[in-house]
LODOVEX-752733 format. One record per atom (N, C-alpha, C, CB): residue in one letter; x, y, z. Coordinates in steps of 0.05 Angstrom, whole numbers, plus 32768, in hexadecimal, padded with zeros to 4 digits. Glycine has a CB too. Example, Ala and Ser with C-alpha at 12.3 -4.5 7.8 and 13.67 -1.06 7.14 Angstrom:
A81087F8E809C;A80F67FA6809C;A81087FBE809C;A80E27FA780B5;S81017FD3808E;S81117FEB808F;S81028001809D;S811A7FF48072;
This chain:
X80117FE88000;X800080008000;X801180198000;X7FED80008018;X80278019800F;X803980308010;X804580357FF5;X804F802C8025;X804D801F7FE7;X805980237FCD;X8044802F7FB9;X806380087FC2;X802B80267FBC;X801680317FAB;X8012804E7FAF;X7FFC80227FAF;X801280577FC9;X800E80737FCF;X802580847FC5;X800C80767FED;X803E80787FC5;X805480877FBB;X8052808C7F9D;X806F80797FC1;X804780797F8E;X8044807D7F71;X802C808F7F6B;X804080627F63;X8018808F7F7C;X8001809F7F78;X800780BD7F7E;X7FEA80967F88;X801680C27F92;X801980DD7F9D;X802280F17F89;X802C80DC7FB4;X803880ED7F79;X804181027F67;X802C81097F52;X805B80F97F59;X802080F67F46;X800C80FC7F31;X7FF4810A7F3D;X800380E27F23;X7FEB81017F54;X7FD4810D7F60;X7FDA812A7F6A;X7FCA80FD7F78;X7FF3812E7F73;X7FFB81487F7B;X7FFB815B7F63;X801781477F88;X800681527F4D;X800781637F35;X7FEA81697F2C;X801681557F1E;X7FD981547F2C;X7FBD81587F24;X7FAF816C7F35;X7FAE813D7F24;X7FB2816A7F50;X7FA5817C7F62;X7FAE81987F5F;X7FA981727F7F;X7FC8819C7F5D;X7FD381B77F5A;X7FCB81C47F40;X7FF281B77F5C;X7FCB81B37F2A;X7FC381BE7F10;X7FA681C67F10;X7FC881A97EFB;X7F9581B67F1C;X7F7881BD7F1C;X7F7381D57F2E;X7F6881A57F26;X7F8381D87F43;X7F8081F07F54;X7F8882097F45;X7F9181ED7F6D;X7F9E82077F36;X7FA6821E7F26;X7F9282247F10;X7FC282197F19;X7F87820F7F03;X7F7382137EEF;X7F5A82217EFA;X7F6B81F87EE3;X7F5282197F12;X7F3B82267F1F;X7F3F82447F23;X7F3482197F39;X7F57824B7F2D;X7F5D82677F32;X7F5D82777F17;X7F78826A7F40;X7F6A826B7F03;X7F6B82787EE9;X7F4F827B7EDC;X7F7E82697ED6;X7F3F82667EDF;X7F2482677ED4;X7F13827D7EE0;X7F16824C7ED8;X7F1682817EFA;X7F0782967F07;X7F0F82B27EFC;X7F0B82967F26;X7F2982B47EF5;X7F3382CE7EEB;X7F2982D47ECF;X7F5182CD7EEC;X7F2582C07EBF;X7F1F82C57EA3;X7F0182C07E9B;X7F3082B47E91;X7EF282B47EAD;X7ED682AE7EA6;X7EC682C87EA2;X7EC9829D7EBC;X7EB982CB7E8C;X7EAA82E47E87;X7E9482E87E9C;X7E9D82E47E6B;X7E8D83007EA1;X7E7883067EB4;X7E5E830F7EA5;X7E80831D7EC8;X7E4883087EB1;X7E2E830F7EA5;X7E26832B7EAC;X7E1982FA7EAE;X7E1E833A7E98;X7E1583567E9C;X7DFF835C7E88;X7E2D836A7E98;X7DE7835F7E93;X7DD083647E82;X7DCA834E7E6E;X7DD4837D7E73;X7DCE83357E76;X7DC9831E7E65;X7DDF83197E51;X7DAF83237E57;X7DF583287E52;X7E0B83247E3F;X7E25831D7E4E;X7E0F833D7E2E;X7E35830D7E42;X7E4F83067E4D;X7E64831B7E47;X7E5982EA7E44;X7E7183267E5B;X7E85833B7E58;X7E9F83317E63;X7E7C83567E65;X7EB583367E55;X7ECF832D7E5E;X7ED7833C7E77;X7EE483327E48;X7EE4832E7E89;X7EED833A7EA2;X7F06834B7E9D;X7EF483247EB7;X7F0A835F7EAE;X7F2183707EAD;X7F32836C7EC6;X7F19838E7EA9;X7F49835E7EC3;X7F5B83597ED9;X7F7783557ECE;X7F5283417EEA;X7F89834F7EDF;X7FA5834C7ED7;X7FA883367EC2;X7FB783467EEF;X7F9A83207EC5;X7F9C83097EB3;X7F9283117E97;X7F8D82F17EBD;X7F7B831D7E96;X7F6F83247E7B;X7F7F833A7E6E;X7F52832B7E7E;X7F89834D7E7E;X7F9A83627E72;X7FB483577E67;X7F9F83787E88;X7FBF83447E76;X7FD883377E6C;X7FD283287E52;X7FE483247E81;X7FBB831B7E51;X7FB3830D7E39;X7FB283207E21;X7F9883007E3D;X7FA683377E25;X7FA3834A7E0F;X7FBD83557E06;X7F9183617E18;X7FD0835A7E18;X7FEA83647E10;X7FF9834F7DFF;X7FFB836B7E29;X7FF883367E08;X800683217DF9;X7FF9831D7DDE;X800683077E08;X7FDE831E7DDD;X7FD0831A7DC4;X7FD783307DB0;X7FB283197DC9;X7FD883497DB9;X7FDF835F7DA7;X7FFB835D7D9D;X7FDB837A7DB6;X800E83567DAE;X802A83547DA6;X802E833D7D92;X803C834F7DBE;X802283267D97;X802683107D85;X801783147D6B;X801D82F67D92;X800083227D6C;X7FF283277D53;X800383397D41;X7FD683357D59;X8010834C7D4C;X8021835D7D3C;X8038834D7D30;X802C83747D4D;X8043833A7D41;X8059832A7D38;X805183177D21;X806583197D4F;X8039830B7D23;X803282F97D0E;X802A83077CF4;X801B82E77D17;X802183207CF7;X801C83307CDF;X803583377CD0;X800C83497CE6;X804B83397CDE;X806483417CD2;X807583297CC8;X807583517CE6;X806C83117CCF;X807B82F97CC8;X806982E37CBD;X808B82EF7CE0;X806282E47CA4;X805182CE7C98;X805E82B37C9A;X804C82D57C7B;X807982B27C99;X808782987C9B;X8082828C7CB7;X80A5829C7C96;X8082829C7CCC;X807C82927CE7;X806082877CE9;X808282A77CFC;X804D82957CDC;X8031828C7CDC;X802F82717CCF;X801F82A17CCE;X803C826D7CB8;X803C82537CAB;X8048823D7CBC;X804B82547C90;X805E82447CCA;X806B82307CDB;X805982287CF2;X8085823C7CE6;X804D823C7D00;X803D82357D17;X8022822A7D0F;X8038824E7D27;X8019822E7CF6;X8001821F7CED;X800782027CEB;X7FF8822A7CD2;X801F81FB7CE2;X802681DE7CE1;X802981D37CFE;X804181DA7CD2;X803581E27D0F;X803881D97D2B;X801D81D67D39;X804981EC7D3B;X800B81E97D35;X7FF181E77D42;X7FE181D07D39;X7FE182017D3E;X7FE681C67D20;X7FD881AE7D16;X7FDE81967D27;X7FDF81A97CF9;X7FF581957D34;X7FFC817E7D45;X7FEB817C7D5E;X801981807D4D;X7FDB81917D63;X7FC8818F7D7A;X7FAB818F7D71;X7FCD81A67D8C;X7FA6818E7D57;X7F8B818E7D4D;X7F7D81747D53;X7F8B81937D2F;X7F6381757D52;X7F53815D7D58;X7F5981467D44;X7F3681637D58;X7F5C814E7D2B;X7F62813A7D16;X7F7C812C7D1B;X7F6281467CFA;X7F91813C7D21;X7FAB81307D26;X7FAB811F7D40;X7FC181467D29;X7F9F81287D55;X7F9E81197D6E;X7F8F80FE7D6A;X7F9081297D84;X7F7A80FE7D5A;X7F6C80E57D54;X7F7D80D27D45;X7F5280EB7D44;X7F8D80DC7D32;X7FA080CB7D24;X7FB580BF7D37;X7FAE80DB7D0D;X7FBF80D07D48;X7FD380C77D5B;X7FC780B27D6E;X7FDE80DF7D6C;X7FAE80B77D76;X7FA180A47D88;X7F9E80897D7B;X7F8580AF7D91;X7F9780897D61;X7F9380707D53;X7FAD80617D4F;X7F8780757D37;X7FC2806F7D48;X7FDC80627D43;X7FE780567D5D;X7FF180777D38;X7FE680657D73;X7FF0805B7D8D;X7FDF80447D96;X7FF080727DA2;X7FC580457D94;X7FB4802F7D9C;X7FBA80167D8D;X7F9680367D99;X7FBE80187D72;X7FC580017D62;X7FE07FF67D6A;X7FC480087D44;X7FF380097D6F;X800D80007D78;X800D7FF07D92;X802080187D7B;X7FFC7FF97DA5;X7FFA7FEC7DBF;X7FEE7FD07DBC;X7FE97FFC7DD2;X7FDF7FCB7DA6;X7FD47FB07DA1;X7FE67F9F7D90;X7FB87FB37D94;X7FF17FAB7D7A;X80007F9C7D67;X801C7F947D71;X80037FAB7D4D;X802A7FA67D7E;X80457FA17D87;X80467F8A7D9C;X80517FBA7D94;X80347F897DB0;X80347F727DC2;X802E7F587DB4;X80207F777DD9;X801C7F587DA0;X80167F3F7D91;X802E7F367D82;X7FFE7F447D7E;X803D7F497D77;X80567F427D69;X806A7F367D7C;X80627F5C7D5C;X806B7F407D94;X807E7F357DA8;X80767F197DB0;X807F7F477DC0;X805D7F137DB1;X80547EF87DB8;X805B7EE47DA2;X80367EF87DBE;X80567EED7D89;X80597EDB7D72;X80777ED67D6C;X804C7EE67D5A;X80877EEB7D6C;X80A37EE97D63;X80B77EE87D79;X80A97EFF7D50;X80B07EF07D92;X80C37EF17DA7;X80BA7EE07DBF;X80C77F0D7DB0;X80A57ED07DBB;X809C7EBD7DCF;X80967EC97DEA;X80B17EA77DD3;X808B7EE27DEA;X80827EEE7E03;X80687EE17E0C;X807E7F0C7DFF;X80617EE67E26;X80497EDB7E31;X80307EE67E24;X80487EDF7E50;X801B7ED77E24;X80027EDF7E17;X7FF57EF67E24;X7FEF7EC87E16;X7FFC7EFB7E3E;X7FF07F127E4C;X7FFB7F2D7E42;X7FF47F0F7E6A;X80117F2D7E33;X801C7F467E29;X80097F547E17;X80367F407E1A;X7FFD7F477E02;X7FEA7F567DF1;X7FD07F5D7E00;X7FE37F457DD9;X7FC97F4E7E14;X7FB17F557E24;X7FB67F6F7E32;X7FAB7F3F7E39;X7FCD7F737E3E;X7FD37F8C7E4C;X7FD67FA27E37;X7FEC7F8A7E5D;X7FE07F9C7E1F;X7FE27FB07E0A;X7FC77FBA7E02;X7FF17FA47DF2;X7FB47FA87E00;X7F987FAF7DF9;X7F8C7FC17E0F;X7F877F977DF4;X7F927FBA7E28;X7F877FCA7E3E;X7F937FE67E3D;X7F8E7FBC7E59;X7FAD7FE87E38;X7FB980027E36;X7FAE80127E1F;X7FD87FFF7E34;X7FA980057E09;X7F9D80137DF1;X7F81801E7DF9;X7F9B7FFF7DD9;X7F72800E7E07;X7F5780187E0F;X7F5980307E22;X7F4780017E1D;X7F6C802E7E35;X7F7080447E48;X7F79805D7E3A;X7F85803C7E5E;X7F8C80597E27;X7F9680707E17;X7F80807E7E09;X7FAB80667E03;X7F6E806F7DFC;X7F58807B7DED;X7F4480897E00;X7F4A80667DDD;X7F3F807D7E17;X7F2C80887E2A;X7F3780A37E35;X7F2680757E41;X7F5180A37E3B;X7F5D80BC7E46;X7F5A80D37E32;X7F7A80B77E4D;X7F5F80CD7E18;X7F5D80E27E04;X7F4080EB7DFF;X7F6A80D97DEA;X7F2E80D77DFD;X7F1280DE7DF6;X7F0580ED7E0D;X7F0280C47DF1;X7F0980E47E26;X7EFD80F27E3D;X7F0A810D7E41;X7F0180E17E56;X7F24810F7E3A;X7F3181297E3C;X7F25813D7E29;X7F4F81267E37;X7F1F81347E10;X7F1381467DFC;X7EF7814E7E06;X7F1181387DE1;X7EE8813B7E11;X7ECD81427E1B;X7ECF81567E32;X7EBF81287E24;X7EE381537E43;X7EE681657E59;X7EEC81817E4F;X7EFD815C7E6B;X7EFC81847E3A;X7F03819E7E2F;X7EEA81AB7E24;X7F18819B7E18;X7ED9819C7E16;X7EC181A87E0A;X7EAE81B17E20;X7EB281937DF9;X7EAC81A27E36;X7E9B81AA7E4C;X7EA581C37E5A;X7E9981937E61;X7EBF81C57E5C;X7ECB81DD7E69;X7EC681F67E57;X7EE981DA7E6D;X7EC981F37E3D;X7EC482097E2A;X7EA882137E2D;X7ECA82017E0D;X7E9582007E2D;X7E7982077E2F;X7E7282147E49;X7E6781EF7E2A;X7E81820C7E5E;X7E7B82187E79;X7E8582357E7B;X7E8882077E8E;X7E9E823A7E72;X7EAA82547E76;X7EA282687E5F;X7EC882527E77;X7E9D825E7E47;X7E93826E7E31;X7EA382887E2D;X7E7682757E36;X7EBD82867E2D;X7ECE829D7E29;X7ED282A27E0B;X7EE982997E36;X7ED082BC7E03;X7ED482C37DE8;X7EF182C17DE0;X7EC982E07DE3;X7EF682BB7DC6;X7F1182BA7DBC;X7F1D82D57DB7;X7F1282A97DA2;X7F3782D77DB3;X7F4482F17DAC;X7F3882FD7D93;X7F6282ED7DA9;X7F3C83177D8F;X7F2F83257D79;X7F37831B7D5D;X7F3483427D7B;X7F4F830F7D5B;X7F5983087D40;X7F5882E97D3C;X7F7683127D3D;X7F4682DC7D4A;X7F4682BE7D49;X7F3D82B37D2E;X7F3582B47D5F;X7F2D82C37D1F;X7F2282B97D06;X7F3982B27CF2;X7F0F82CD7CF9;X7F4E82C17CF3;X7F6582BB7CE2;X7F7382A17CE8;X7F7982D17CE4;X7F6F82967D00;X7F7A827C7D07;X7F6782667D03;X7F83827D7D24;X7F4F826C7CF6;X7F3A82587CF1;X7F32824A7D0B;X7F4482447CDC;X7F2F825A7D20;X7F27824F7D3A;X7F0C825A7D41;X7F3C82577D50;X7EFA82497D4A;X7EDF82517D50;X7ED682447D6B;X7ECC82497D39;X7EC0824D7D75;X7EB682437D8F;X7EC382527DA6;X7EBD82257D91;X7EBE82487DBE;X7EC882557DD6;X7EE682517DD9;X7EB9824B7DEF;X7EF282617DEB;X7F0F82637DEB;X7F1C82557E02;X7F1682807DEB;X7F0F82547E19;X7F1D824A7E31;X7F1182307E3A;X7F1B825F7E48;X7F23821C7E3E;X7F40821A7E38;X7F4482117E1B;X7F4E82077E4B;X7F5C82167E11;X7F63820F7DF6;X7F6181F17DF1;X7F7F82187DEF;X7F5181E97DDC;X7F4E81CD7DD6;X7F6881C17DCB;X7F3881C97DC2;X7F7681CF7DBA;X7F8F81C57DAF;X7FA381C07DC5;X7F9B81D97D9A;X7FA681D47DD7;X7FBB81D27DEC;X7FB481BC7E00;X7FBD81ED7DFB;X7F9B81BB7E08;X7F9381A67E1B;X7F94818A7E0F;X7F7781AC7E25;X7F8B81887DF6;X7F8C816E7DE9;X7FA981647DE5;X7F7E816F7DCE;X7FBA81777DDD;X7FD681707DD9;X7FE381687DF3;X7FE681887DCC;X7FDD81777E09;X7FE981707E23;X7FE281547E2B;X7FE181857E38;X7FC8814D7E28;X7FBF81337E30;X7FCA811D7E1E;X7FA081327E30;X7FC981217E04;X7FD1810C7DF1;X7FF081087DF3;X7FCA81147DD5;X7FFF811D7DF0;X801C81197DF0;X802681137E0C;X802A81337DE6;X8019811D7E21;X802081167E3C;X801B80F87E42;X801181277E50;X800480EE7E39;X7FFE80D27E3D;X801180C07E2D;X7FE180CC7E36;X801780C97E14;X802B80BB7E04;X804680B97E11;X802D80C77DE8;X804E80D07E1E;X806880D07E2C;X806780BC7E43;X806E80EC7E36;X805180BB7E51;X804F80A87E67;X8051808B7E5D;X803480AC7E76;X804380847E48;X804480697E3D;X806080627E33;X802F80667E26;X806D80757E27;X808880707E1D;X809C806C7E34;X809180867E0A;X8098807A7E4A;X80AA80777E60;X80A7805B7E6D;X80A5808C7E76;X808F804F7E6A;X808B80347E73;X809980207E61;X806D802E7E75;X809C80277E48;X80A780147E34;X80C580167E30;X809980177E1A;X80D0802E7E35;X80ED80337E30;X80FD80307E49;X80F180507E24;X810F801D7E4A;X811F80187E63;X8135802D7E68;X812B7FFD7E61;X814080397E52;X8157804B7E56;X814D80667E60;X8166804E7E3B;X8158806F7E76;X814F80887E82;X815580A07E70;X815C808C7E9E;X816C80A07E64;X817380B77E53;X816080BA7E3B;X819080B47E49;X815980A37E2F;X814680A47E19;X812B80AD7E22;X814580887E0B;X812380A37E39;X810980AB7E44;X810780C97E48;X8103809D7E5F;X811C80D47E53;X811C80F17E58;X811C81007E3E;X813580F97E68;X812A80F77E2A;X812B81047E10;X810F81047E03;X813F80F77DFE;X810280ED7E04;X80E780EA7DF9;X80D380FD7E06;X80DD80CD7DFB;X80D480FE7E21;X80C2810F7E30;X80C8812C7E29;X80C6810B7E4E;X80E181347E26;X80E8814F7E20;X80DE81577E04;X810781537E21;X80E181467DF1;X80D7814C7DD6;X80B9814F7DD5;X80E081357DC2;X80AB813D7DE2;X808D813F7DE3;X808481577DF2;X808181257DF0;X8092815E7E08;X808B81777E17;X8090818F7E05;X809C81797E30;X80A581907DF6;X80AB81A67DE4;X809481A97DCF;X80C681A37DD6;X808B81937DC5;X807581947DB1;X805C81A07DBD;X806F81777DA7;X805681987DD6;X803E81A37DE3;X804181C17DE7;X803A81957DFF;X805881CA7DF0;X805D81E77DF5;X805B81F67DDB;X807981EB7E01;X806681EC7DC5;X806481F97DAB;X804881FB7DA1;X807681EB7D97;X803881E67DA5;X801C81E67D9D;X800D81FC7DAD;X800F81CA7DA2;X801281FD7DC7;X800582127DD7;X800D822E7DCE;X800D820E7DF4;X802782327DC8;X802F824D7DBF;X802382537DA4;X804E824E7DBE;X8021823F7D93;X801682447D78;X7FF9824F7D7A;X8017822B7D67;X7FEA82457D8D;X7FCE824E7D90;X7FCD826C7D97;X7FBF823E7DA5;X7FE082757DA7;X7FE182917DAF;X7FEC82A27D98;X7FF382957DC8;X800182987D8B;X800E82A77D76;X7FFB82AB7D5E;X802782987D6C;X7FEB82977D58;X7FD882997D42;X7FBF82A97D49;X7FD1827D7D39;X7FBC82B07D62;X7FA582C07D6A;X7F8C82AF7D70;X7F9E82D37D55;X7F8F82957D72;X7F7882847D77;X7F6F82847D94;X7F7E82677D6E;X7F82828A7DA6;X7F7D82887DC3;X7F8C829E7DD2;X7F84826D7DCE;X7F8182A57DE9;X7F8F82B57DFC;X7FA582A57E09;X7F7C82C17E11;X7FB882B37E15;X7FCE82A57E24;X7FC382947E3A;X7FE282B97E2F;X7FAF829F7E49;X7FA482907E60;X7F9482787E57;X7F9382A27E71;X7F8982797E3E;X7F7B82617E33;X7F8E82497E32;X7F6F82677E17;X7FA6824E7E29;X7FBA82397E25;X7FC5822F7E40;X7FD182437E13;X7FCB82427E52;X7FD5823B7E6C;X7FBF822B7E7B;X7FDD82537E7D;X7FA682347E79;X7F9082267E85;X7F8C820A7E7A;X7F7682367E82;X7F9082087E5F;X7F8E81EE7E53;X7FA481DB7E5D;X7F9081F07E34;X7FBC81E57E60;X7FD281D47E6B;X7FCB81CB7E87;X7FED81E47E6A;X7FC081DE7E97;X7FB981D77EB3;X7FA381C27EB4;X7FB181F07EC2;X7F8E81C67EA3;X7F7881B27EA3;X7F8281977E98;X7F6181BD7E91;X7F9381987E84;X7F9E817F7E79;X7FB081717E8D;X7FAF81857E60;X7FC081807E9C;X7FD081747EB1;X7FBF81687EC7;X7FE481897EBD;X7FA981767ECE;X7F98816B7EE2;X7F8B81517EDA;X7F82817F7EE9;X7F81814F7EC1;X7F7581377EB7;X7F8A81217EB3;X7F66813C7E9D;X7FA081277EA7;X7FB581137EA2;X7FC181097EBC;X7FCB811F7E90;X7FC6811B7ECF;X7FD181127EE9;X7FBE80FF7EF7;X7FD6812A7EFA;X7FA481047EF6;X7F9180F27F02;X7F9180D77EF4;X7F7480FF7F00;X7F9280D77EDA;X7F9280BD7ECB;X7FAC80AD7ED1;X7F9080C27EAD;X7FC380BB7ED0;X7FDC80AD7ED6;X7FDD80A27EF2;X7FF480BF7ED1;X7FD280B27F05;X7FD180A97F21;X7FC0808F7F23;X7FC580BE7F33;X7FAA808E7F15;X7F9A80767F15;X7FA8805E7F09;X7F80807B7F06;X7FB680637EF3;X7FC5804D7EE6;X7FDC80437EF8;X7FD080557ECB;X7FEA80567F05;X8000804E7F16;X7FF580407F2F;X801080677F1F;X7FDE80477F38;X7FD180397F4F;X7FCB801D7F48;X7FB880487F58;X7FC080197F30;X7FB97FFE7F27;X7FD37FED7F24;X7FA97FFE7F0C;X7FE77FF97F18;X80017FEB7F15;X800C7FE37F30;X80157FFC7F06;X800A7FF57F43;X80147FEE7F5E;X80057FD87F6B;X801380077F70;X7FEA7FD87F67;X7FDA7FC27F73;X7FE07FA77F65;X7FBC7FC97F70;X7FE57FA87F4B;X7FEB7F8F7F3D;X80067F847F46;X7FEC7F947F1E;X801A7F967F4A;X80347F8C7F54;X80317F817F70;X80487FA47F54;X80217F8E7F80;X801D7F837F9C;X800F7F687F9B;X800D7F977FAD;X7FFB7F657F88;X7FED7F4C7F86;X80007F367F7C;X7FD57F4F7F73;X80127F3D7F69;X80257F297F5F;X80387F207F75;X80357F357F48;X80407F327F86;X80527F2A7F9C;X80427F187FB0;X805D7F427FAA;X80297F1E7FB4;X80197F0F7FC7;X80147EF27FBD;X7FFF7F1D7FCC;X80157EEF7FA2;X80107ED47F97;X80287EC17F99;X80077ED67F7A;X803F7ECC7FA1;X80577EBB7FA4;X80517EA77FBA;X80707ECB7FA9;X80537E8C7FB6;X804C7E797FCB;X805F7E7B7FE2;X804D7E5D7FBF;X80547E747FF9;X80657E758012;X807D7E63800F;X80547E6E802B;X80937E6D8014;X80AC7E5E8012;X80B77E5E7FF5;X80A77E418019;X80A87E6C7FE3;X80B27E6D7FC7;X80CC7E7B7FC4;X809D7E7A7FB6;X80CF7E917FD3;X80E87EA07FD2;X80FF7E907FDD;X80E57EBB7FE1;X80F97E807FF2;X810E7E6F7FFE;X81187E5B7FEA;X81047E618017;X81057E507FD9;X810D7E3B7FC6;X811F7E477FB0;X80F57E2F7FBA;X811E7E617FAD;X812F7E6D7F99;X814C7E6F7FA2;X81257E887F92;X81507E6C7FBC;X816B7E6F7FC7;X817A7E547FC2;X816B7E767FE5;X81947E557FBC;X81A37E3C7FB8;X81A57E2D7FD3;X81BF7E427FAE;X81A27E127FD1;X81A57E027FE9;X81C17E027FF3;X819B7DE57FE4;X81C47E03800E;X81DF7E038019;X81ED7DE98012;X81DE7E078037;X82077DEC800D;X82177DD48006;X82197DC2801E;X82337DDC7FFC;X82167DA88018;X82187D94802E;X82357D8D8033;X82077D7B8027;X823C7D8B804C;X82577D838053;X82577D66805B;X82627D94806A;X826C7D588055;X82707D3B805C;X827B7D398078;X82817D2D8047;X826C7D2C8089;X82767D2980A4;X82867D1080A7;X825F7D2980B8;
């Protein structure tokens, strides 16, 4: 039980802190009702949003090449791309374990766990997307004034691209860390995926599709959801390891020890 709590604690701590930050940010940016109409709040957060939006809008107007570049980057967080990624990873989680059973004589339970991970992977992404849509409908924040040029429509907070990318690439990083034994490679993979998420988030602001706080809020909401999911998976893994140790027959460990050499009297 202690080992399980140790694996749960970091993910749950991240999830709790992220959701707390998201709540504070959401209160700051949620429009207020005035005469039956939603009006943007005026505070430090929204003023900072407007300053960044104005500066980046001027920058993207002066650099068409940067706009083209960030349009390609932002596509990596689009719903179409995330669905493709979800399909490829899910198929990989099923096909690769089957290949290992057929050609490398692994145990039959390997593809079973691969299928379970594929199902979990899809559920995390689908439920994360549904959560984003519910949050958008709840807060109903208007997008920046130049959002039409980014072909972005609907409510603004939190950013769907940023939140979807955080959940998808974050979950992919977690699965790859389970599969890659080398620590240096694991860190490199996580760093590359984290950079992709950050660039996608920045692209939404640079292109004028979202306010700065929309992206930060999306990262916080994504971290809250992803941390909760990983905590659950780590808890299950801890329980399975504990159950496996409990199934070792009494005296089984003793039998693994070499018998003492007999001496001739």
